[in-house]
N, C-alpha and C positions, 0 to 999 in steps of 0.2 A: 441484507447486502451483507454473506459471511466472507471475512479472509483467516483462511485455514491454517496456511504457514508457507512458509519460501525455502528455498534448496540452495545451495551454492553461492551465496552471493560472497564478495571480494572480503578480503584479508580488510583492516582496519586501518588508517593511515599513522595508527601507533606500531604496528607490526601483527600483530592478533587477534584474535577471532572480533568481530565486530559485535555492538552493543544493539541490535537492530527492534525499529520501529517501523512501521508503516502509515500513511497520512494520506486517505483516502480523497482526492476533493472532485470536484462536479463542473466542468468548465462552463455547463450551460447557467450559474444560479453562484455567483460573487458570494463567498467568504461562509458555502458550503462547506463542509467536510468533516469529517472525522481520522482519530487517532485513536491507533493500537498501543499499550503498555510497551515496556523497553521489555523483552527478553533478552538476561544478558550470557555474553562469552561465547555468541555459537554463530555460524554459517548457514546453521539452517535450522532457523525460528520458526516453533511451532506458534500463532496466534491465538487460533480457535475462538475467535469475536464476530460477533453478530452485530450491522448497525442496521435500522430503521430510520428510512430519511423522508421525510413527508416535506416536499418541494413541491409548489406554486404553480410549477410546469414538467410536463414531458421531459426525463433526462432521456437521452442518449446518447454521454457515453461518462465511461466512468475513467480517470487518473490513478492506478496505484504507485507512489511512490516511498520509498523503504529509508531509509537513514541510519547512518549509522551514531548517533550519541556517545558521546565522546565527555569529561571533564567540563573544558569550554567552550563547545562549536558540537555542528551537526551536518556529519556530511553526507552527500548525498550519492547512497551505493547504487540504485538503480528504478527504472521506474518502465510503467509500461499502461496501454491505455487499450481497454475495452469498452467497443462500441455495441452497445446493446439494444441500435436503430431504432427508426422512432413506428409509432411509441418505443417507449421504454416496454424491453417485454424480458421473461424471464430466461434469462442465456445458460440454465444447471451450471452443473460443478466442471469447471476445466479450468487449466493451469494459465496462463498467463505469463505471457515469458520476459523477463523485463532489460529493458535496455540498461548497459552502465553510462 
């Protein structure tokens, strides 16, 4: 899985641009997650990170959650789900629309 970028993220709770990072989870695999690095002060982070998952059974859904990191908390900015179908297949490059 490659997480390339995000665009048009909402403002942070502090009133400025967020310090976003993404968390990728696999609902069929409890505890299996990936986390990107934090990209400071932007509503359009370029993550450019690849993740390899060695799951013991096929994955049919991937959840991407984008958070704002502040000094004392992490606030959810947006979230979306990719259905990769049974069995897991390559879905190619595409935009995932995240909901607040």
